Structures are given as C-alpha cells and as structure tokens.
Steps between C-alpha positions, in 0.01 A plus 500: 500500500244223503499295177121496479491882512759521220307243294174690559655836400645348181165340416324835539762666279456238225120530523516879465734468202262256327201728564693791348584297190139389456367855538754630245400232251130574552557870436713426193219290364237773533348550158396815321392597151371780280153426362476420132176698475454870568259668741370845592575625851184375670558146366856466628418344840318208335735446206723234657455123477382291796772482766641838394415858590585841360854569620635803674839610373651395832379141457674460163785748545777239530440288191819301557331334799192403299392282209312641199200285403558460127173308450279781630722797424546729206817457301704652219740342250796487741309490830648186647362531852309823462461799269658842524334813365141373542343710775229387740278649764651453846375569850671789676434451871376862499165653601227521237624738233443613143845663486714503188806435716634142472486335841205712608238460228291187539176565308335582833608163646422326170132597495519755217510472123465875458709696253535763775683257735843338476670190635856369530675270255838327515709305255840340514740737329674412177742793533801329652729799463276780626527662838361292781183618670345440842291211371762329280472252333144629461393805300191674635240709322136601533210450261139603466270248667278466191799370301564127491822351633635167619490427874784369721390193698669310782419167667414464865345697782 
C-alpha cells in the first residue's frame, strides 16, 4: 500500500481521536446548579443566572459528566459538589400540563402559579440503600405551582 495513503489514514485516525477527547472534556465541564433562591412555577424559566437556563431532567441526568457550580448553587453542610435532598423545578420535555404526575406536570409549561396546577421536581437522592428507580440517582415528585421551590439550571444552549 502507498505510504502516503497509510500516513493520511493514520492522520485522520489521530484527528478523530483528538476531537473525541475534546468533546468528552467539553461535556464533562458542562456546569449545572440548583438555585439558592426559591420560585413559584411561573418564575422558574427566568430563575437561572446569565449563561444558564432551566434544565430538563435529561440535560442534568448524568451528574458524573458535569460540574456543579458551587458559587451559584445551593448547598448543605456536606454538599461538596452539590446538595442531595433539596428539590428543584425541572423541565419535563412533555406537553403543557398541570398534572400531579412527576415527569408530566410542568405548571402549564411554567406559565402558572396556580394552586390548582402542579409541576415536576427532582432532587438527588440521599437514600443509598433504597430500591433503585427509573430516574436514579434522582428522586422525582410533583408540587403545586403556587409553592416556591429551587430551580435546576444548566449552562449552554
């Protein structure tokens, strides 16, 4: 085989490997946090700091590939890089809904602060021995949109 073809193929392989490494590092550096303040349902979309937006569960699902912003985020005594137990409003990726079912309810796409509507909350579990659920390591619940809660925020897009 021609040496220049072999050299070219190897160069392409090295370039693809470097691109993969850079993409992995960029994803690992994606930041998220739980707001320190609390908000009713119709304030959730505007609760995040500049450069961040209200996160859907699927954007923050794999916390091991992300970095918790300890300067902006809520914390507890032993938080380290993020708190457990503290719940926050989270986007569902669902149609507008006032459902009391976690994963469906979204305060009518975060436009409602009505006590008749509900939205979805998640928190990192602190029950390390309990049965795993479909959203582990996250626990999901629903809350009335007129109640105040923290908001999960993520950087980018």
